[in-house]
N, C-alpha and C positions, 0 to 999 in steps of 0.2 A: 676884531677880525683876526683870523690866523694869517700871519705874514709868511712870505716865502722863505724867510731865513729860520723859521722854527724847525728844529730837527724832529724826526720821528724815531722812536725806539721800540724794537720788538725783541722780546726775549725774556728768560726767567732767571738766569743766574749770572748774566753779564760776563760770561767767559766764552765758551765755544758755541752757545746756542743763541746768540744775540746778534741783532743787526741795528745799525744806526743809519738813517737816511738823512743826509744833509742836502737841503734844497739850494743853498747859496754857498759854493765853495770859496768865493772871493772873500768871505768873512773869516776864513780860517788861515792860520799861519803854521808853518812847520816849527815845532818846539825842539825836536831832536830827530836826527837821522844818522844812526850809528852803525858801523860795521862791526857787529858783535862776533864773539868767538863762535864758530860754527858748532852745531850740535851733532852728537854721535847718533846716527840713524841706523846702525847695524842691528840693533836689538828690537826694532819696531816691528810688530806683527802686521801682516797684510790687511787684517780686519780689526777695526776698533769698535768698542761699544757705542751704539747710537748711530753708526754709519753703515748704511745698507749695501755698500759696494766695496770691493777690494781696492786697496790703495797701493799705487806704485811710487816708491820713494826715490827721489833723485840721489845720485852719488853725493856724499858730503864734500864740501869744499876742503881744500888743503888747510891744515892748521898753520898758524904763523911759526916761523922757524925757531923761535925761542920758547915755544910752548912745551911744558912738561906735564906728564900725567894724563889722566882720562879727561876728555872734554865734557861739557855738559851733555846729559842724556836727553835725547828728544822724547824717549819713552817716559822718563820721569817728568819732563816738562808738560807732556800731554795730561798725565795723571794729576799733576799739580794744578793745571788749569781747571779741572773738575773740582778739586778741593777748594780753590779760591772762590769758585761759584757757590759752594756750600756755605762759605762764610756769611753769605747774605741771606741764607734761608731762615735766619732768626732775626728778631727785632734788634736794632731799628732798620734792618734791611740794607739796601743799597742807598746810602745817604747822598750820593752824588747825583741821583735822579730823584726829583721831588714831584710826586703825583699831584695833579690838580684835582683835589677831591670835589671841588665845586662843580666839576664837569665830568665826574666819573659815570660812564655809561656801562651798564652791566646787564647780563641776561639772568643774573640771580635776583630777580625782581618778582615778588609774589603777585604783582598785578598782571604779569604775563601768564594768564590762567592756563593756556595750552601747555606751557612748559611745566607748570606746577603739576598738572595731571600726568604728563608724560614721565616725569621724574619721581612720582610718588612711589615710595618703598624701595628706591634704588640707592646704593651707596655712591659716594662722590666719584669713584672710578668709572661708573657707568652713566654719568650725566652727560647728555648730548643735546644738541639743538634739534635733533630729530623729533618730530612731532609738533614743532612750533607752527602755529597757524599763520596764514597770510596776513591777517589783521595784526597779530602781535609782531610779526617781522617788520611790517610797515611802521608800526609804532616806534620800534627801536631805531630804524633808519631815520625817521623824522626827528627823534630826540638827538641822535648823533649829529645830524645836520644843524640842528639848532645850537648845540653846544659849540660846534666848530665855527659858526658864523656870528655868534653873539659877541658883544664887547668883552674884551679881556678884563680881568680883575672884577668881575661882577659878583663873585662869591662873598660870603659873609666874613671870611677871614678866620673862621673857627679852625683850630688845629685838630682835625678829625683823626689824623694818625696818632697823635698823642692821647686822645680820648680813648681810642680803641686799645692802645697799648696799656693805658691805666687799668682798663677792665681786665685784660689778661694778666697783667702784673699782680693785680689785687687778688685774683681768684685762682689762677692756675696752680700755684704751689700749695695753696691752702686747701683747695678741693682734693688735690692728690694726697695730701697728708691726712685729711679727714677720711678719705677712702681707706688709707692704710690703717688708721685707728679702728675703723669699723670692720675690717676684713677678718674673717675667721682664721686666716693664715698667719696673722700677726700674733706671736706667742709671747710678747713681752709683758703681758698683764697677768696678775695673780688670779683674777676671776672676772666674771662679767660685770660686777659692780665697779671695779677699777677701770675697766675699758669704757664703760658708759660715762663715768665721771670725767675721764680725760677727754672723751669725745665732746661732752657737754661744754667743757672749758674751751675747746677749739671752736665750737659753734659761737660761743660768746665773743671770741676774738673777732669773728667775721661779722657778727650782727650787733655788737654793743654800740657802735656809732649811730644806730637807728632805733634803739630801744629807749623810750622815755619812762618816767615813773608811772605814767598812766597805762603802759602796756603790760598789764598783769591780769591774768584771768580772774574773774569774780569767784569761780568755784572750780574744783577739780572733779574729774580730769580736765586738763587744759584743752583737750580736743572737743569738749562738750559744746563749746561756742567759740568760734575762731575770730569773732569780731575784735577781740583785744589784740590779735596778731596782725590783722590786715594793715593797720597803719605802718607797722614795721616793714612789711614787704613793700609797701608803696614808697616809703622814704628810701629804702635800699635801691629800688628799681629806678628811681628818678634822680638820684643824687648827682649823677654825672651830666645830666642833660636838662634839668628843670630850669636852669638859668639862661638857656639859649632861646632867644625870641624866634619863633617859627617864621614870622613874617620876613625875616632878613635872609632866609635860606633859599638857595636855588632848589629846583625839583630834585636834583641829584643829591644835594646835601640833606634834604628832607628825607630821602630814602635811607641815607646813612644814619640819620638821627633815629628813624624808626627802627633800624636794625639794631642799634646800640640799646635802645630802650627795650625792645623785644627780648634781646639776649639777657639783659639785666633782669627783666621781669621773670624769666624762667629760672635764672640762677637764684634770685631772691625768693621766689615762690617756693622752690624746693628746699632752700635752707630754712625758711620759716616753718615749713611743714615738719622738717626734722627737729627744729627747735621746740615745737609743740610736743613732740614725743619725748624730748629730753628735759623739758622744763623742770619737772619734779623727780627726775630719775635718781637723784642722790638719796632720796628717802624710800626708794623702791627696793623690792627684793630681787634676787638673782633672776627669777623667771621674768619679771617685768623688765629688768635691765636687758636681758637677752632679746626680748621681744622688741624693745625700742631700738636696739642695735641692728636687728635684722630689717626693721622698717626703714631706718635711716640709711643702711647700706643700699637698699633697693633704690631709694631716692637718689643717692649720690651717684651710683653706677649708671642709672638711667640718664641723669643730668650730664655726666661726662661723656656718655655715648652720644647724646644729642648735640653737645658742643663740638666734640670731635676736634679739639684744638691740636695743631701740629706740634705744639710744645711737648705733648705727651707721647710723641712718636720718637722713641730712642731705645738704645740698647740698655738693658738692665741686668747686671750692673755694667757701667761703662768700663772700657778697657784702659789699662794704664799705658804709660809711655813705652814705646818700643815693642808693643804687641802687634803682631801681624793682623791687619784688618782686611775685611772684604768690602769692596764698594760695588754695589749693584746699581748700574746706571741704565735706566730705560727711559728714553724720551717718550713723550705722550703717544706719538704715532706707533712706536714699537710696542708700548704697553698695551694699546688697544688690540693689536693683532695677537699678542701673547695671551691676553685674557680670553679672547675668542677661541684661540687654539686650546687653552686649558679647559674651557667649558665643554669642548667637544671630545677631547682625548684624555684629559686628566693629567697631561704631561706638561711640565713647565720647563722651558730651556732658557737659561740666563747666561749672559756674558759676565763673568766674574773676574775681576782684576784684583790681585793681592798687592797691597802696598804697605809700607811701614808708615804709620800715621797715628797721631793722637786723636784724629777725628772719629766721631762715632759713625756707625753704618747708617745709611739712609735707604 
């Protein structure tokens, strides 16, 4: 059962956009209560990114008599609070908060057929609960009530966060590098034969743990009969989850299990299809090498677009230290309105704040 002393957390970056609700304050104790040096508020604008109303700042308190120099800047402090939130945008995330994956309730569930239909063909910025049926809404409410009222520690104990991270760690950089090798904009190769040979080597790096001595085509071309390659794709797709007994999983864990397997299935399916094209490419001529490269590039680009991992969202190339960066901060509710405005007028207005930071733009 959920006890009254369990806190609730809402937010995304654990800085300015987060809330913690404590149900039993008697369990808390004051760790520190310091009279810090007051911040300089003279350079603070009346409007801040993400805040829809003007702010009136109070007069700063007096500095202690022995103080010398400029006091801490409130403007810089506010910007740094956004930057500290960005620290947690990448794995392992905010480690001080540990999600209970065994009770993870989500609207990203393919069994919610009304949402699948309503979201079809839309990118993630336009995904809404609009269009959900009464039946699907009641199902989610019932599931949430079940999770909150069942016995704690009912889950399997599987570290789903680590499993998901293993998948992204294993394939994010390698897929990106393979796309680079197959790109016509990459000019580091003498000819199509060299490009194809290097790409084939990269494919082997990714698939070699799943290729046995029996996984060789009986005749060429390798694409004539794909039965030799199917076991490779299966081993690759189930390597991270085949050892997990499904009977010990909660319904929420079973959903995560399926999501991991479905993701790996598509990754491995695409890689094996590319491998079929490159199996004997080292003995091919330039025309055949170019054809294999184009087919492979299509598969990898479609795969990466389907995965749409946030790890690939970054500035290229990254800025060096001391370079003036731009941070574009738009909370979800602002972003929704801006996108709607853009669709109707073609004009996009952003609040842009320049800071000196080594952080990449988000």
